[in-house]
C-alpha positions in Angstrom: -31.8 23.7 45.0 -29.4 26.9 44.7 -31.6 28.5 42.2 -34.5 27.9 44.0 -32.8 29.2 47.0 -33.4 26.2 49.2 -29.9 24.8 49.5 -30.4 25.0 53.5 -33.9 24.4 54.3 -34.3 20.8 55.6 -38.0 20.6 55.3 -37.5 19.7 51.6 -35.0 16.9 51.8 -34.5 13.7 52.9 -31.0 12.6 54.4 -29.5 8.9 54.3 -28.9 8.3 57.9 -26.0 5.9 57.1 -24.3 9.0 55.0 -24.8 10.9 58.4 -23.4 8.4 60.5 -20.5 7.2 58.6 -19.2 10.9 58.1 -20.1 12.1 61.7 -22.0 15.0 60.6 -24.0 17.2 62.5 -25.2 20.6 63.1 -22.4 23.2 64.3 -24.0 24.4 67.5 -22.0 27.6 67.3 -23.9 28.6 64.5 -26.8 30.8 65.3 -28.1 31.5 61.6 -27.7 29.1 58.6 -26.4 26.2 60.5 -28.6 24.0 58.4 -27.2 25.4 55.0 -23.9 24.8 56.8 -25.0 20.9 57.3 -26.5 20.5 53.9 -23.3 21.6 51.9 -21.4 19.1 54.1 -23.7 16.4 53.5 -23.6 17.0 49.4 -19.7 16.7 49.9 -20.1 13.1 50.9 -22.4 12.1 48.1 -21.9 11.1 44.7 -25.4 11.4 43.4 -28.9 13.0 44.5 -32.4 12.8 43.3 -34.5 15.7 43.0 -38.6 15.8 43.0 -40.4 19.0 41.4 -43.6 18.2 43.2 -43.7 19.6 47.0 -46.5 18.6 49.5 -45.0 21.2 52.2 -46.2 24.7 52.8 -43.6 26.9 54.6 -43.9 30.2 55.6 -40.7 32.3 55.8 -40.1 34.5 58.8 -38.8 37.8 58.5 -35.0 37.3 58.5 -34.1 40.9 58.3 -34.8 41.9 61.4 -34.6 38.4 63.5 -31.0 37.7 62.5 -29.7 41.1 62.0 -26.8 41.5 64.8 -25.9 38.0 64.0 -22.1 37.2 63.3 -22.0 34.9 60.1 -18.5 35.0 59.4 -17.6 31.6 60.9 -20.5 29.7 59.1 -19.7 31.8 56.0 -16.7 30.6 55.8 -17.4 27.1 56.7 -19.8 27.2 53.9 -17.3 28.6 51.3 -14.6 26.1 52.2 -17.2 23.3 51.6 -18.5 24.5 48.3 -15.2 25.1 46.8 -14.0 21.7 47.5 -17.3 20.4 45.9 -17.3 23.0 42.8 -13.8 24.9 42.8 -13.5 28.7 43.5 -14.4 29.7 39.9 -18.0 28.4 40.0 -20.8 31.4 40.2 -22.1 29.8 43.4 -18.9 29.5 44.9 -18.5 33.2 44.0 -21.7 34.0 45.9 -20.5 32.2 49.0 -17.0 34.0 48.9 -19.0 37.0 48.5 -21.0 36.5 51.6 -17.6 35.4 53.6 -16.0 38.9 52.4 -19.3 40.8 53.5 -19.4 39.2 56.8 -15.3 39.8 57.2 -16.5 44.0 56.3 -19.5 43.7 58.5 -17.3 42.7 61.4 -14.9 45.8 60.8 -18.0 48.0 60.7 -19.3 46.6 63.8 -15.9 47.2 65.6 -15.9 43.5 66.0 -12.9 42.6 69.0 -11.9 39.4 66.7 -11.3 41.4 63.6 -7.9 40.2 63.5 -8.7 36.7 63.7 -11.3 36.8 61.2 -8.8 38.5 58.7 -6.0 35.6 59.4 -8.8 32.9 58.8 -10.0 34.7 55.6 -6.9 35.1 54.1 -5.4 31.7 55.1 -8.9 29.9 53.3 -9.8 32.3 50.6 -6.0 32.6 49.4 -6.2 34.4 46.1 -9.8 33.7 45.5 -10.8 37.0 46.6 -9.2 38.7 43.4 -12.3 36.9 41.6 -14.7 39.1 43.3 -15.8 41.5 40.7 -17.5 44.1 43.6 -14.3 44.2 45.6 -12.3 47.5 45.1 -8.9 47.8 43.9 -7.8 49.1 47.0 -9.6 46.1 49.0 -7.3 43.9 46.5 -4.3 45.3 47.3 -4.8 45.3 51.4 -5.6 41.9 51.1 -2.2 41.0 49.1 -0.3 43.1 51.7 0.3 41.8 55.0 -2.1 40.9 57.7 -1.2 44.0 59.5 -1.5 46.7 56.9 -4.8 44.7 55.5 -6.5 45.1 59.2 -5.2 48.6 59.8 -7.0 49.3 56.1 -9.9 47.8 56.7 -10.3 49.1 60.2 -9.5 52.6 58.9 -11.9 52.2 56.3 -14.9 51.4 58.4 -14.1 54.1 60.9 -14.0 56.6 57.9 -17.5 55.0 56.6 -19.0 55.6 60.1 -17.8 59.4 60.4 -19.1 60.0 57.0 -22.5 58.5 57.8 -22.7 60.3 60.9 -22.0 63.7 59.6 -24.2 63.2 56.6 -27.0 62.2 59.1 -26.3 65.3 61.2 -26.2 67.2 58.6 -30.0 66.1 57.4 -31.1 67.1 60.7 
């Protein structure tokens, strides 16, 4: 499912109602994007086996996600999905690493957008991720160092890093005009 990019799509899966009821699974209504993927991962956490069929009989037309969900905050959903996949596969699997990268990107996105909940998100990130961020190859040494410091230092580092990036991009765009 992961390799084909269909983890979250519900139209390609059948679920046992007994598993859903027993584990009180439902969609998180606070998530506006990828809520189906979060549900599927939590469902997978509750089962010990699954069956896959190679042939499909359903044609789905993908919407243009690049514009539809551009401004949606994905941090809390990414946090939930990473926590779940980490429980299923551990933190060192390639799939877990991809979910961790998405979570980290959503945290940095919050700083870029000057989200008022940056401190809260950073605190949740540090509490849930622990030292797993050290496994992210794309993360700069400075960012890793900031995560290892206390939360106030990390918050200030990411805040000013985002402001500096904004100022550089703004100056560069003004220079091009």
